[in-house]
Backbone as XML, in Angstrom:
<?xml version="1.0"?>
<chain id="A" units="angstrom">
  <residue number="1" name="MET">
    <atom name="N" x="5.402" y="-52.017" z="-54.809"/>
    <atom name="CA" x="4.751" y="-50.869" z="-55.415"/>
    <atom name="C" x="3.420" y="-50.663" z="-54.701"/>
  </residue>
  <residue number="2" name="VAL">
    <atom name="N" x="3.216" y="-49.488" z="-54.190"/>
    <atom name="CA" x="2.029" y="-49.177" z="-53.410"/>
    <atom name="C" x="0.782" y="-49.072" z="-54.293"/>
  </residue>
  <residue number="3" name="LEU">
    <atom name="N" x="0.926" y="-48.500" z="-55.456"/>
    <atom name="CA" x="-0.231" y="-48.273" z="-56.307"/>
    <atom name="C" x="-0.734" y="-49.556" z="-56.958"/>
  </residue>
  <residue number="4" name="ARG">
    <atom name="N" x="-2.010" y="-49.838" z="-56.784"/>
    <atom name="CA" x="-2.611" y="-50.992" z="-57.446"/>
    <atom name="C" x="-2.660" y="-50.799" z="-58.957"/>
  </residue>
  <residue number="5" name="ILE">
    <atom name="N" x="-2.759" y="-49.533" z="-59.389"/>
    <atom name="CA" x="-2.853" y="-49.263" z="-60.819"/>
    <atom name="C" x="-1.587" y="-49.689" z="-61.554"/>
  </residue>
  <residue number="6" name="TYR">
    <atom name="N" x="-0.473" y="-49.779" z="-60.860"/>
    <atom name="CA" x="0.784" y="-50.163" z="-61.508"/>
    <atom name="C" x="0.667" y="-51.547" z="-62.143"/>
  </residue>
  <residue number="7" name="GLU">
    <atom name="N" x="0.003" y="-52.468" z="-61.473"/>
    <atom name="CA" x="-0.197" y="-53.808" z="-62.034"/>
    <atom name="C" x="-1.043" y="-53.742" z="-63.303"/>
  </residue>
  <residue number="8" name="VAL">
    <atom name="N" x="-2.014" y="-52.860" z="-63.322"/>
    <atom name="CA" x="-2.854" y="-52.679" z="-64.508"/>
    <atom name="C" x="-2.018" y="-52.059" z="-65.636"/>
  </residue>
  <residue number="9" name="VAL">
    <atom name="N" x="-1.149" y="-51.122" z="-65.278"/>
    <atom name="CA" x="-0.259" y="-50.504" z="-66.265"/>
    <atom name="C" x="0.629" y="-51.569" z="-66.907"/>
  </residue>
  <residue number="10" name="LEU">
    <atom name="N" x="1.140" y="-52.492" z="-66.108"/>
    <atom name="CA" x="1.984" y="-53.557" z="-66.664"/>
    <atom name="C" x="1.188" y="-54.470" z="-67.596"/>
  </residue>
  <residue number="11" name="ALA">
    <atom name="N" x="-0.054" y="-54.754" z="-67.257"/>
    <atom name="CA" x="-0.907" y="-55.531" z="-68.157"/>
    <atom name="C" x="-1.154" y="-54.753" z="-69.449"/>
  </residue>
  <residue number="12" name="MET">
    <atom name="N" x="-1.349" y="-53.449" z="-69.315"/>
    <atom name="CA" x="-1.524" y="-52.580" z="-70.480"/>
    <atom name="C" x="-0.272" y="-52.620" z="-71.356"/>
  </residue>
  <residue number="13" name="ALA">
    <atom name="N" x="0.900" y="-52.674" z="-70.739"/>
    <atom name="CA" x="2.159" y="-52.750" z="-71.495"/>
    <atom name="C" x="2.207" y="-54.036" z="-72.319"/>
  </residue>
  <residue number="14" name="GLY">
    <atom name="N" x="1.746" y="-55.125" z="-71.736"/>
    <atom name="CA" x="1.689" y="-56.379" z="-72.487"/>
    <atom name="C" x="0.751" y="-56.279" z="-73.676"/>
  </residue>
  <residue number="15" name="ASP">
    <atom name="N" x="-0.402" y="-55.644" z="-73.465"/>
    <atom name="CA" x="-1.350" y="-55.423" z="-74.560"/>
    <atom name="C" x="-0.711" y="-54.572" z="-75.655"/>
  </residue>
  <residue number="16" name="ALA">
    <atom name="N" x="-0.063" y="-53.493" z="-75.229"/>
    <atom name="CA" x="0.552" y="-52.556" z="-76.174"/>
    <atom name="C" x="1.662" y="-53.222" z="-76.981"/>
  </residue>
  <residue number="17" name="ALA">
    <atom name="N" x="2.388" y="-54.137" z="-76.357"/>
    <atom name="CA" x="3.471" y="-54.835" z="-77.060"/>
    <atom name="C" x="2.914" y="-55.621" z="-78.246"/>
  </residue>
  <residue number="18" name="GLY">
    <atom name="N" x="1.819" y="-56.325" z="-78.024"/>
    <atom name="CA" x="1.209" y="-57.087" z="-79.107"/>
    <atom name="C" x="0.687" y="-56.190" z="-80.224"/>
  </residue>
  <residue number="19" name="ILE">
    <atom name="N" x="0.100" y="-55.080" z="-79.851"/>
    <atom name="CA" x="-0.420" y="-54.139" z="-80.850"/>
    <atom name="C" x="0.736" y="-53.511" z="-81.622"/>
  </residue>
  <residue number="20" name="ALA">
    <atom name="N" x="1.806" y="-53.158" z="-80.918"/>
    <atom name="CA" x="2.978" y="-52.564" z="-81.579"/>
    <atom name="C" x="3.578" y="-53.527" z="-82.594"/>
  </residue>
  <residue number="21" name="GLU">
    <atom name="N" x="3.581" y="-54.811" z="-82.267"/>
    <atom name="CA" x="4.092" y="-55.813" z="-83.217"/>
    <atom name="C" x="3.266" y="-55.821" z="-84.504"/>
  </residue>
  <residue number="22" name="GLN">
    <atom name="N" x="1.965" y="-55.694" z="-84.367"/>
    <atom name="CA" x="1.089" y="-55.650" z="-85.550"/>
    <atom name="C" x="1.340" y="-54.383" z="-86.368"/>
  </residue>
  <residue number="23" name="ILE">
    <atom name="N" x="1.454" y="-53.253" z="-85.673"/>
    <atom name="CA" x="1.653" y="-51.973" z="-86.349"/>
    <atom name="C" x="3.003" y="-51.947" z="-87.060"/>
  </residue>
  <residue number="24" name="GLU">
    <atom name="N" x="3.994" y="-52.541" z="-86.443"/>
    <atom name="CA" x="5.357" y="-52.491" z="-86.978"/>
    <atom name="C" x="5.452" y="-53.065" z="-88.390"/>
  </residue>
  <residue number="25" name="ARG">
    <atom name="N" x="4.606" y="-54.001" z="-88.720"/>
    <atom name="CA" x="4.607" y="-54.588" z="-90.067"/>
    <atom name="C" x="4.310" y="-53.550" z="-91.145"/>
  </residue>
  <residue number="26" name="ARG">
    <atom name="N" x="3.596" y="-52.481" z="-90.737"/>
    <atom name="CA" x="3.187" y="-51.444" z="-91.703"/>
    <atom name="C" x="3.852" y="-50.103" z="-91.455"/>
  </residue>
  <residue number="27" name="ASP">
    <atom name="N" x="4.203" y="-49.804" z="-90.176"/>
    <atom name="CA" x="4.741" y="-48.478" z="-89.837"/>
    <atom name="C" x="5.623" y="-48.594" z="-88.599"/>
  </residue>
  <residue number="28" name="SER">
    <atom name="N" x="6.916" y="-48.741" z="-88.817"/>
    <atom name="CA" x="7.836" y="-48.928" z="-87.687"/>
    <atom name="C" x="7.921" y="-47.688" z="-86.806"/>
  </residue>
  <residue number="29" name="ASP">
    <atom name="N" x="7.764" y="-46.491" z="-87.391"/>
    <atom name="CA" x="7.822" y="-45.262" z="-86.591"/>
    <atom name="C" x="6.655" y="-45.178" z="-85.610"/>
  </residue>
  <residue number="30" name="LEU">
    <atom name="N" x="5.455" y="-45.501" z="-86.069"/>
    <atom name="CA" x="4.290" y="-45.455" z="-85.183"/>
    <atom name="C" x="4.411" y="-46.522" z="-84.099"/>
  </residue>
  <residue number="31" name="ALA">
    <atom name="N" x="4.919" y="-47.687" z="-84.447"/>
    <atom name="CA" x="5.116" y="-48.747" z="-83.451"/>
    <atom name="C" x="6.123" y="-48.295" z="-82.390"/>
  </residue>
  <residue number="32" name="ARG">
    <atom name="N" x="7.184" y="-47.651" z="-82.824"/>
    <atom name="CA" x="8.199" y="-47.140" z="-81.892"/>
    <atom name="C" x="7.594" y="-46.070" z="-80.972"/>
  </residue>
  <residue number="33" name="GLN">
    <atom name="N" x="6.775" y="-45.199" z="-81.548"/>
    <atom name="CA" x="6.101" y="-44.152" z="-80.762"/>
    <atom name="C" x="5.194" y="-44.775" z="-79.700"/>
  </residue>
  <residue number="34" name="LEU">
    <atom name="N" x="4.452" y="-45.795" z="-80.092"/>
    <atom name="CA" x="3.573" y="-46.495" z="-79.149"/>
    <atom name="C" x="4.389" y="-47.112" z="-78.020"/>
  </residue>
  <residue number="35" name="ARG">
    <atom name="N" x="5.490" y="-47.751" z="-78.351"/>
    <atom name="CA" x="6.334" y="-48.366" z="-77.316"/>
    <atom name="C" x="6.913" y="-47.324" z="-76.366"/>
  </residue>
  <residue number="36" name="ARG">
    <atom name="N" x="7.405" y="-46.215" z="-76.915"/>
    <atom name="CA" x="7.968" y="-45.159" z="-76.054"/>
    <atom name="C" x="6.902" y="-44.586" z="-75.123"/>
  </residue>
  <residue number="37" name="ALA">
    <atom name="N" x="5.715" y="-44.343" z="-75.658"/>
    <atom name="CA" x="4.628" y="-43.802" z="-74.832"/>
    <atom name="C" x="4.265" y="-44.787" z="-73.726"/>
  </residue>
  <residue number="38" name="MET">
    <atom name="N" x="4.190" y="-46.067" z="-74.063"/>
    <atom name="CA" x="3.839" y="-47.082" z="-73.063"/>
    <atom name="C" x="4.896" y="-47.176" z="-71.986"/>
  </residue>
  <residue number="39" name="GLN">
    <atom name="N" x="6.157" y="-47.121" z="-72.380"/>
    <atom name="CA" x="7.246" y="-47.140" z="-71.390"/>
    <atom name="C" x="7.135" y="-45.940" z="-70.460"/>
  </residue>
  <residue number="40" name="SER">
    <atom name="N" x="6.784" y="-44.796" z="-71.017"/>
    <atom name="CA" x="6.629" y="-43.588" z="-70.213"/>
    <atom name="C" x="5.505" y="-43.730" z="-69.193"/>
  </residue>
  <residue number="41" name="VAL">
    <atom name="N" x="4.407" y="-44.365" z="-69.589"/>
    <atom name="CA" x="3.298" y="-44.581" z="-68.642"/>
    <atom name="C" x="3.800" y="-45.384" z="-67.447"/>
  </residue>
  <residue number="42" name="ALA">
    <atom name="N" x="4.447" y="-46.502" z="-67.722"/>
    <atom name="CA" x="4.900" y="-47.379" z="-66.640"/>
    <atom name="C" x="5.965" y="-46.713" z="-65.779"/>
  </residue>
  <residue number="43" name="LEU">
    <atom name="N" x="6.956" y="-46.122" z="-66.403"/>
    <atom name="CA" x="8.075" y="-45.556" z="-65.637"/>
    <atom name="C" x="7.651" y="-44.343" z="-64.820"/>
  </residue>
  <residue number="44" name="ASN">
    <atom name="N" x="6.823" y="-43.485" z="-65.386"/>
    <atom name="CA" x="6.373" y="-42.310" z="-64.632"/>
    <atom name="C" x="5.379" y="-42.670" z="-63.537"/>
  </residue>
  <residue number="45" name="THR">
    <atom name="N" x="4.572" y="-43.696" z="-63.750"/>
    <atom name="CA" x="3.680" y="-44.152" z="-62.688"/>
    <atom name="C" x="4.499" y="-44.684" z="-61.516"/>
  </residue>
  <residue number="46" name="ALA">
    <atom name="N" x="5.499" y="-45.487" z="-61.820"/>
    <atom name="CA" x="6.359" y="-46.033" z="-60.761"/>
    <atom name="C" x="7.117" y="-44.920" z="-60.049"/>
  </residue>
  <residue number="47" name="GLU">
    <atom name="N" x="7.644" y="-43.973" z="-60.810"/>
    <atom name="CA" x="8.388" y="-42.874" z="-60.201"/>
    <atom name="C" x="7.479" y="-42.006" z="-59.336"/>
  </residue>
  <residue number="48" name="GLY">
    <atom name="N" x="6.283" y="-41.750" z="-59.816"/>
    <atom name="CA" x="5.347" y="-40.929" z="-59.055"/>
    <atom name="C" x="4.996" y="-41.539" z="-57.715"/>
  </residue>
  <residue number="49" name="ALA">
    <atom name="N" x="4.919" y="-42.850" z="-57.661"/>
    <atom name="CA" x="4.575" y="-43.528" z="-56.412"/>
    <atom name="C" x="5.618" y="-43.303" z="-55.335"/>
  </residue>
  <residue number="50" name="GLY">
    <atom name="N" x="6.842" y="-42.989" z="-55.740"/>
    <atom name="CA" x="7.910" y="-42.793" z="-54.765"/>
    <atom name="C" x="8.258" y="-41.342" z="-54.499"/>
  </residue>
  <residue number="51" name="ASN">
    <atom name="N" x="7.517" y="-40.413" z="-55.067"/>
    <atom name="CA" x="7.816" y="-38.994" z="-54.912"/>
    <atom name="C" x="6.892" y="-38.303" z="-53.914"/>
  </residue>
  <residue number="52" name="THR">
    <atom name="N" x="7.242" y="-37.065" z="-53.603"/>
    <atom name="CA" x="6.398" y="-36.240" z="-52.736"/>
    <atom name="C" x="5.314" y="-35.570" z="-53.570"/>
  </residue>
  <residue number="53" name="ALA">
    <atom name="N" x="4.378" y="-34.917" z="-52.918"/>
    <atom name="CA" x="3.151" y="-34.427" z="-53.548"/>
    <atom name="C" x="3.362" y="-33.674" z="-54.861"/>
  </residue>
  <residue number="54" name="GLY">
    <atom name="N" x="4.175" y="-32.627" z="-54.893"/>
    <atom name="CA" x="4.346" y="-31.837" z="-56.114"/>
    <atom name="C" x="4.966" y="-32.632" z="-57.237"/>
  </residue>
  <residue number="55" name="HIS">
    <atom name="N" x="6.025" y="-33.363" z="-56.923"/>
    <atom name="CA" x="6.691" y="-34.178" z="-57.934"/>
    <atom name="C" x="5.822" y="-35.374" z="-58.313"/>
  </residue>
  <residue number="56" name="LYS">
    <atom name="N" x="5.078" y="-35.871" z="-57.365"/>
    <atom name="CA" x="4.153" y="-36.993" z="-57.605"/>
    <atom name="C" x="3.157" y="-36.601" z="-58.683"/>
  </residue>
  <residue number="57" name="ARG">
    <atom name="N" x="2.551" y="-35.426" z="-58.539"/>
    <atom name="CA" x="1.571" y="-34.937" z="-59.523"/>
    <atom name="C" x="2.208" y="-34.793" z="-60.898"/>
  </residue>
  <residue number="58" name="GLN">
    <atom name="N" x="3.416" y="-34.258" z="-60.951"/>
    <atom name="CA" x="4.098" y="-34.098" z="-62.240"/>
    <atom name="C" x="4.309" y="-35.439" z="-62.934"/>
  </residue>
  <residue number="59" name="ARG">
    <atom name="N" x="4.762" y="-36.423" z="-62.180"/>
    <atom name="CA" x="4.996" y="-37.749" z="-62.772"/>
    <atom name="C" x="3.686" y="-38.364" z="-63.250"/>
  </residue>
  <residue number="60" name="TYR">
    <atom name="N" x="2.631" y="-38.265" z="-62.428"/>
    <atom name="CA" x="1.342" y="-38.823" z="-62.820"/>
    <atom name="C" x="0.768" y="-38.081" z="-64.027"/>
  </residue>
  <residue number="61" name="GLN">
    <atom name="N" x="1.002" y="-36.782" z="-64.086"/>
    <atom name="CA" x="0.518" y="-35.995" z="-65.216"/>
    <atom name="C" x="1.228" y="-36.428" z="-66.506"/>
  </residue>
  <residue number="62" name="THR">
    <atom name="N" x="2.530" y="-36.673" z="-66.410"/>
    <atom name="CA" x="3.278" y="-37.162" z="-67.574"/>
    <atom name="C" x="2.775" y="-38.543" z="-67.977"/>
  </residue>
  <residue number="63" name="ALA">
    <atom name="N" x="2.565" y="-39.414" z="-66.990"/>
    <atom name="CA" x="2.054" y="-40.755" z="-67.272"/>
    <atom name="C" x="0.681" y="-40.672" z="-67.940"/>
  </residue>
  <residue number="64" name="LEU">
    <atom name="N" x="-0.162" y="-39.762" z="-67.475"/>
    <atom name="CA" x="-1.492" y="-39.582" z="-68.053"/>
    <atom name="C" x="-1.394" y="-39.151" z="-69.512"/>
  </residue>
  <residue number="65" name="GLY">
    <atom name="N" x="-0.546" y="-38.178" z="-69.793"/>
    <atom name="CA" x="-0.372" y="-37.739" z="-71.182"/>
    <atom name="C" x="0.122" y="-38.870" z="-72.066"/>
  </residue>
  <residue number="66" name="SER">
    <atom name="N" x="1.026" y="-39.658" z="-71.542"/>
    <atom name="CA" x="1.554" y="-40.788" z="-72.316"/>
    <atom name="C" x="0.508" y="-41.871" z="-72.516"/>
  </residue>
  <residue number="67" name="ALA">
    <atom name="N" x="-0.345" y="-42.099" z="-71.526"/>
    <atom name="CA" x="-1.423" y="-43.086" z="-71.681"/>
    <atom name="C" x="-2.386" y="-42.642" z="-72.776"/>
  </residue>
  <residue number="68" name="ARG">
    <atom name="N" x="-2.659" y="-41.356" z="-72.816"/>
    <atom name="CA" x="-3.515" y="-40.829" z="-73.890"/>
    <atom name="C" x="-2.826" y="-40.980" z="-75.240"/>
  </residue>
  <residue number="69" name="GLU">
    <atom name="N" x="-1.504" y="-40.842" z="-75.255"/>
    <atom name="CA" x="-0.742" y="-41.018" z="-76.483"/>
    <atom name="C" x="-0.797" y="-42.472" z="-76.960"/>
  </residue>
  <residue number="70" name="VAL">
    <atom name="N" x="-0.730" y="-43.413" z="-76.037"/>
    <atom name="CA" x="-0.861" y="-44.832" z="-76.396"/>
    <atom name="C" x="-2.194" y="-45.048" z="-77.104"/>
  </residue>
  <residue number="71" name="LEU">
    <atom name="N" x="-3.257" y="-44.521" z="-76.526"/>
    <atom name="CA" x="-4.581" y="-44.678" z="-77.123"/>
    <atom name="C" x="-4.642" y="-44.006" z="-78.497"/>
  </residue>
  <residue number="72" name="ALA">
    <atom name="N" x="-4.036" y="-42.837" z="-78.618"/>
    <atom name="CA" x="-4.019" y="-42.140" z="-79.904"/>
    <atom name="C" x="-3.256" y="-42.939" z="-80.958"/>
  </residue>
  <residue number="73" name="CYS">
    <atom name="N" x="-2.159" y="-43.553" z="-80.579"/>
    <atom name="CA" x="-1.402" y="-44.394" z="-81.518"/>
    <atom name="C" x="-2.272" y="-45.526" z="-82.045"/>
  </residue>
  <residue number="74" name="ILE">
    <atom name="N" x="-3.047" y="-46.123" z="-81.150"/>
    <atom name="CA" x="-3.942" y="-47.204" z="-81.547"/>
    <atom name="C" x="-5.014" y="-46.680" z="-82.501"/>
  </residue>
  <residue number="75" name="HIS">
    <atom name="N" x="-5.581" y="-45.530" z="-82.173"/>
    <atom name="CA" x="-6.617" y="-44.947" z="-83.033"/>
    <atom name="C" x="-6.058" y="-44.602" z="-84.410"/>
  </residue>
  <residue number="76" name="VAL">
    <atom name="N" x="-4.870" y="-44.037" z="-84.452"/>
    <atom name="CA" x="-4.240" y="-43.692" z="-85.729"/>
    <atom name="C" x="-3.976" y="-44.960" z="-86.541"/>
  </residue>
  <residue number="77" name="ALA">
    <atom name="N" x="-3.467" y="-45.993" z="-85.884"/>
    <atom name="CA" x="-3.194" y="-47.254" z="-86.577"/>
    <atom name="C" x="-4.479" y="-47.849" z="-87.157"/>
  </residue>
  <residue number="78" name="GLN">
    <atom name="N" x="-5.568" y="-47.727" z="-86.429"/>
    <atom name="CA" x="-6.846" y="-48.218" z="-86.948"/>
    <atom name="C" x="-7.319" y="-47.354" z="-88.114"/>
  </residue>
  <residue number="79" name="ALA">
    <atom name="N" x="-7.207" y="-46.039" z="-87.960"/>
    <atom name="CA" x="-7.658" y="-45.131" z="-89.019"/>
    <atom name="C" x="-6.862" y="-45.336" z="-90.302"/>
  </residue>
  <residue number="80" name="MET">
    <atom name="N" x="-5.598" y="-45.681" z="-90.161"/>
    <atom name="CA" x="-4.741" y="-45.893" z="-91.330"/>
    <atom name="C" x="-4.774" y="-47.347" z="-91.810"/>
  </residue>
  <residue number="81" name="ARG">
    <atom name="N" x="-5.620" y="-48.143" z="-91.179"/>
    <atom name="CA" x="-5.846" y="-49.551" z="-91.545"/>
    <atom name="C" x="-4.614" y="-50.425" z="-91.359"/>
  </residue>
  <residue number="82" name="TYR">
    <atom name="N" x="-3.769" y="-50.053" z="-90.387"/>
    <atom name="CA" x="-2.622" y="-50.898" z="-90.047"/>
    <atom name="C" x="-3.063" y="-52.072" z="-89.183"/>
  </residue>
  <residue number="83" name="ILE">
    <atom name="N" x="-4.097" y="-51.839" z="-88.379"/>
    <atom name="CA" x="-4.632" y="-52.871" z="-87.497"/>
    <atom name="C" x="-6.153" y="-52.846" z="-87.600"/>
  </residue>
  <residue number="84" name="GLY">
    <atom name="N" x="-6.753" y="-53.938" z="-87.184"/>
    <atom name="CA" x="-8.212" y="-54.015" z="-87.175"/>
    <atom name="C" x="-8.760" y="-53.629" z="-85.818"/>
  </residue>
  <residue number="85" name="THR">
    <atom name="N" x="-9.840" y="-54.241" z="-85.464"/>
    <atom name="CA" x="-10.502" y="-53.988" z="-84.194"/>
    <atom name="C" x="-9.615" y="-54.450" z="-83.045"/>
  </residue>
  <residue number="86" name="VAL">
    <atom name="N" x="-9.572" y="-53.649" z="-82.008"/>
    <atom name="CA" x="-8.813" y="-53.984" z="-80.796"/>
    <atom name="C" x="-9.809" y="-54.520" z="-79.770"/>
  </residue>
  <residue number="87" name="ASP">
    <atom name="N" x="-9.416" y="-55.575" z="-79.103"/>
    <atom name="CA" x="-10.254" y="-56.209" z="-78.077"/>
    <atom name="C" x="-10.773" y="-55.152" z="-77.101"/>
  </residue>
  <residue number="88" name="ALA">
    <atom name="N" x="-12.048" y="-55.194" z="-76.828"/>
    <atom name="CA" x="-12.677" y="-54.218" z="-75.931"/>
    <atom name="C" x="-12.042" y="-54.238" z="-74.539"/>
  </residue>
  <residue number="89" name="ARG">
    <atom name="N" x="-11.581" y="-55.401" z="-74.090"/>
    <atom name="CA" x="-10.935" y="-55.484" z="-72.770"/>
    <atom name="C" x="-9.636" y="-54.685" z="-72.741"/>
  </residue>
  <residue number="90" name="VAL">
    <atom name="N" x="-8.934" y="-54.668" z="-73.860"/>
    <atom name="CA" x="-7.695" y="-53.889" z="-73.959"/>
    <atom name="C" x="-8.022" y="-52.404" z="-73.868"/>
  </residue>
  <residue number="91" name="LEU">
    <atom name="N" x="-9.028" y="-51.975" z="-74.603"/>
    <atom name="CA" x="-9.417" y="-50.564" z="-74.567"/>
    <atom name="C" x="-9.968" y="-50.176" z="-73.199"/>
  </residue>
  <residue number="92" name="ASP">
    <atom name="N" x="-10.701" y="-51.082" z="-72.566"/>
    <atom name="CA" x="-11.209" y="-50.816" z="-71.212"/>
    <atom name="C" x="-10.051" y="-50.653" z="-70.229"/>
  </residue>
  <residue number="93" name="ARG">
    <atom name="N" x="-9.016" y="-51.462" z="-70.382"/>
    <atom name="CA" x="-7.857" y="-51.361" z="-69.484"/>
    <atom name="C" x="-7.171" y="-50.007" z="-69.673"/>
  </residue>
  <residue number="94" name="ILE">
    <atom name="N" x="-7.017" y="-49.580" z="-70.915"/>
    <atom name="CA" x="-6.405" y="-48.272" z="-71.184"/>
    <atom name="C" x="-7.262" y="-47.166" z="-70.588"/>
  </residue>
  <residue number="95" name="ASP">
    <atom name="N" x="-8.574" y="-47.244" z="-70.791"/>
    <atom name="CA" x="-9.484" y="-46.234" z="-70.219"/>
    <atom name="C" x="-9.390" y="-46.214" z="-68.697"/>
  </residue>
  <residue number="96" name="HIS">
    <atom name="N" x="-9.264" y="-47.382" z="-68.089"/>
    <atom name="CA" x="-9.138" y="-47.475" z="-66.629"/>
    <atom name="C" x="-7.855" y="-46.785" z="-66.152"/>
  </residue>
  <residue number="97" name="VAL">
    <atom name="N" x="-6.757" y="-47.016" z="-66.843"/>
    <atom name="CA" x="-5.482" y="-46.381" z="-66.482"/>
    <atom name="C" x="-5.594" y="-44.867" z="-66.636"/>
  </residue>
  <residue number="98" name="ILE">
    <atom name="N" x="-6.162" y="-44.414" z="-67.748"/>
    <atom name="CA" x="-6.320" y="-42.972" z="-67.976"/>
    <atom name="C" x="-7.188" y="-42.347" z="-66.888"/>
  </residue>
  <residue number="99" name="ALA">
    <atom name="N" x="-8.294" y="-42.981" z="-66.553"/>
    <atom name="CA" x="-9.197" y="-42.437" z="-65.529"/>
    <atom name="C" x="-8.518" y="-42.395" z="-64.159"/>
  </residue>
  <residue number="100" name="THR">
    <atom name="N" x="-7.809" y="-43.452" z="-63.819"/>
    <atom name="CA" x="-7.140" y="-43.501" z="-62.510"/>
    <atom name="C" x="-6.034" y="-42.463" z="-62.424"/>
  </residue>
  <residue number="101" name="LEU">
    <atom name="N" x="-5.218" y="-42.363" z="-63.456"/>
    <atom name="CA" x="-4.154" y="-41.348" z="-63.445"/>
    <atom name="C" x="-4.747" y="-39.944" z="-63.394"/>
  </residue>
  <residue number="102" name="GLY">
    <atom name="N" x="-5.860" y="-39.744" z="-64.093"/>
    <atom name="CA" x="-6.537" y="-38.444" z="-64.037"/>
    <atom name="C" x="-6.987" y="-38.100" z="-62.623"/>
  </residue>
  <residue number="103" name="ARG">
    <atom name="N" x="-7.526" y="-39.081" z="-61.923"/>
    <atom name="CA" x="-7.936" y="-38.847" z="-60.531"/>
    <atom name="C" x="-6.724" y="-38.544" z="-59.645"/>
  </residue>
  <residue number="104" name="LEU">
    <atom name="N" x="-5.625" y="-39.249" z="-59.875"/>
    <atom name="CA" x="-4.414" y="-39.000" z="-59.083"/>
    <atom name="C" x="-3.861" y="-37.601" z="-59.339"/>
  </residue>
  <residue number="105" name="VAL">
    <atom name="N" x="-3.849" y="-37.181" z="-60.588"/>
    <atom name="CA" x="-3.375" y="-35.828" z="-60.925"/>
    <atom name="C" x="-4.254" y="-34.801" z="-60.240"/>
  </residue>
  <residue number="106" name="TYR">
    <atom name="N" x="-5.575" y="-34.997" z="-60.315"/>
    <atom name="CA" x="-6.499" y="-34.056" z="-59.696"/>
    <atom name="C" x="-6.326" y="-34.029" z="-58.179"/>
  </residue>
  <residue number="107" name="ARG">
    <atom name="N" x="-6.152" y="-35.199" z="-57.571"/>
    <atom name="CA" x="-5.990" y="-35.278" z="-56.122"/>
    <atom name="C" x="-4.752" y="-34.503" z="-55.660"/>
  </residue>
  <residue number="108" name="TYR">
    <atom name="N" x="-3.644" y="-34.695" z="-56.357"/>
    <atom name="CA" x="-2.398" y="-34.026" z="-55.938"/>
    <atom name="C" x="-2.369" y="-32.576" z="-56.355"/>
  </residue>
  <residue number="109" name="ARG">
    <atom name="N" x="-3.158" y="-32.177" z="-57.331"/>
    <atom name="CA" x="-3.264" y="-30.760" z="-57.686"/>
    <atom name="C" x="-3.981" y="-30.029" z="-56.561"/>
  </residue>
  <residue number="110" name="ARG">
    <atom name="N" x="-5.031" y="-30.650" z="-56.016"/>
    <atom name="CA" x="-5.792" y="-30.030" z="-54.927"/>
    <atom name="C" x="-4.971" y="-29.988" z="-53.644"/>
  </residue>
  <residue number="111" name="ALA">
    <atom name="N" x="-4.117" y="-30.977" z="-53.435"/>
    <atom name="CA" x="-3.340" y="-31.061" z="-52.194"/>
    <atom name="C" x="-2.147" y="-30.121" z="-52.203"/>
  </residue>
  <residue number="112" name="SER">
    <atom name="N" x="-1.713" y="-29.688" z="-53.387"/>
    <atom name="CA" x="-0.527" y="-28.824" z="-53.489"/>
    <atom name="C" x="-0.804" y="-27.410" z="-53.048"/>
  </residue>
</chain>
């Protein structure tokens, strides 16, 4: 995999798995949504790395939306008191993935 961010995405998936397990005790639908969004981040990031410019941007854009959805699932779970505080390193990793995917989307939008 050419993209260094892919390794970070996989670490984020591990983080998300643990959070989804906690959420599932209170809301299986939200846990399922979090898992689907996380899978989308990883799969679309990997697919984007192997595509050409226009399709690359589309895949990264989908991955970006899904990464934001992962974060929203966590925020909703906290707001509904399903989970407590999330480790700052986990949130920093999610923010890093979102920022990197955002830069990739912007880069390929300009190149198209």
